[in-house]
C-alpha positions as CSV (number, residue, x, y, z in Angstrom):
1,M,-110.8,-42.0,15.2
2,L,-114.2,-41.2,16.6
3,V,-114.0,-37.7,15.0
4,H,-112.9,-39.1,11.5
5,K,-115.7,-41.3,11.5
6,K,-118.2,-38.8,12.5
7,T,-117.0,-36.6,9.6
8,E,-117.0,-39.7,7.4
9,L,-121.0,-40.5,8.5
10,E,-121.6,-36.9,7.8
11,N,-120.2,-36.9,4.2
12,N,-122.1,-40.0,3.3
13,N,-125.3,-38.5,4.6
14,E,-125.6,-35.0,2.9
15,G,-127.3,-32.6,5.3
16,S,-126.7,-34.4,8.5
17,S,-125.4,-32.6,11.3
18,E,-123.4,-33.4,14.7
19,S,-126.9,-34.0,16.5
20,S,-127.6,-36.7,13.9
21,F,-124.3,-38.6,14.4
22,F,-125.0,-38.2,18.3
23,N,-128.7,-39.4,17.8
24,T,-127.1,-42.7,15.6
25,V,-124.8,-43.3,18.8
26,R,-127.7,-42.9,21.4
27,R,-129.8,-45.1,19.2
28,N,-127.3,-47.7,18.8
29,K,-126.9,-47.8,22.5
30,L,-130.5,-48.2,23.2
31,I,-130.4,-50.9,20.7
32,A,-127.3,-52.8,22.4
33,A,-129.4,-52.6,25.7
34,W,-132.3,-54.2,23.9
35,V,-130.0,-56.9,22.5
36,A,-128.5,-57.5,26.0
37,D,-131.8,-57.9,27.6
38,R,-132.8,-60.3,24.8
39,L,-129.9,-62.2,25.5
40,A,-130.2,-62.3,29.1
41,L,-126.6,-60.9,29.7
42,Q,-125.3,-60.2,33.2
43,V,-124.1,-56.6,34.1
44,K,-120.5,-56.9,33.2
45,D,-121.3,-58.8,29.9
46,R,-124.0,-56.2,29.0
47,Q,-121.5,-53.4,29.5
48,R,-118.9,-55.4,27.3
49,Y,-121.6,-56.1,24.6
50,T,-122.9,-52.4,24.7
51,R,-119.1,-51.2,24.3
52,N,-118.5,-53.9,21.3
53,L,-121.4,-53.0,19.7
54,L,-120.9,-49.2,19.9
55,L,-117.3,-49.7,18.5
56,F,-118.8,-51.9,15.7
57,S,-121.5,-49.2,14.5
58,I,-118.8,-46.5,14.6
59,L,-116.5,-48.3,12.4
60,N,-119.4,-49.8,10.6
61,F,-121.9,-47.0,10.2
62,R,-124.4,-48.6,7.9
63,T,-127.4,-49.9,9.7
64,S,-127.5,-53.1,7.6
65,R,-124.2,-54.1,8.9
66,L,-125.1,-53.5,12.4
67,I,-128.3,-55.7,11.8
68,G,-126.5,-58.4,10.6
69,Y,-123.9,-58.2,13.5
70,I,-127.2,-58.1,15.7
71,S,-128.5,-61.1,13.9
72,K,-125.4,-63.3,14.2
73,D,-125.5,-62.6,18.1
74,F,-129.0,-63.9,18.3
75,E,-128.2,-66.9,16.0
76,Q,-125.2,-67.8,18.3
77,A,-127.4,-67.7,21.1
78,G,-130.1,-69.7,19.6
79,I,-132.8,-66.9,19.7
80,K,-135.0,-67.0,16.7
81,I,-135.5,-63.3,15.3
82,T,-135.6,-62.1,11.9
83,E,-133.6,-59.5,10.4
84,K,-137.0,-57.6,9.8
85,E,-137.7,-57.9,13.4
86,I,-134.4,-56.3,14.2
87,K,-134.7,-53.7,11.7
88,D,-138.1,-52.9,13.0
89,K,-136.9,-52.4,16.5
90,V,-134.0,-50.1,15.2
91,S,-136.6,-48.0,13.6
92,D,-138.7,-47.6,16.6
93,I,-135.9,-46.6,18.6
94,A,-135.0,-44.2,15.9
95,R,-138.2,-42.7,16.0
96,S,-138.4,-42.7,19.9
97,I,-135.1,-40.7,19.8
98,K,-136.7,-38.0,17.1
99,T,-139.9,-37.6,19.0
100,G,-138.4,-37.2,22.5
101,P,-137.9,-39.5,25.6
102,R,-140.3,-42.4,26.0
103,Q,-139.7,-46.0,27.1
104,V,-138.8,-48.5,24.3
105,K,-139.8,-52.1,25.4
């Protein structure tokens, strides 16, 4: 299933490569860690949240869907954050992956 989604993602993004797919997965893992921090999740809950978000992002590879998923989680937790703030964080993390390792706050 993962290989099928990787191929589907590549087909929807002409010129994408395998590294692009794995950079997207890495980005989403870092986003999940950021969200888990903001939600103040405990270790087991953080791991579960990361797995769920990664699975969601593989099955629903559009960034707008991912932002909606995260936005709902913040809303349910009573945390006020705009979709623009989430989108900006996603962009920051994506840039950090492209430019090399650095700490994302």
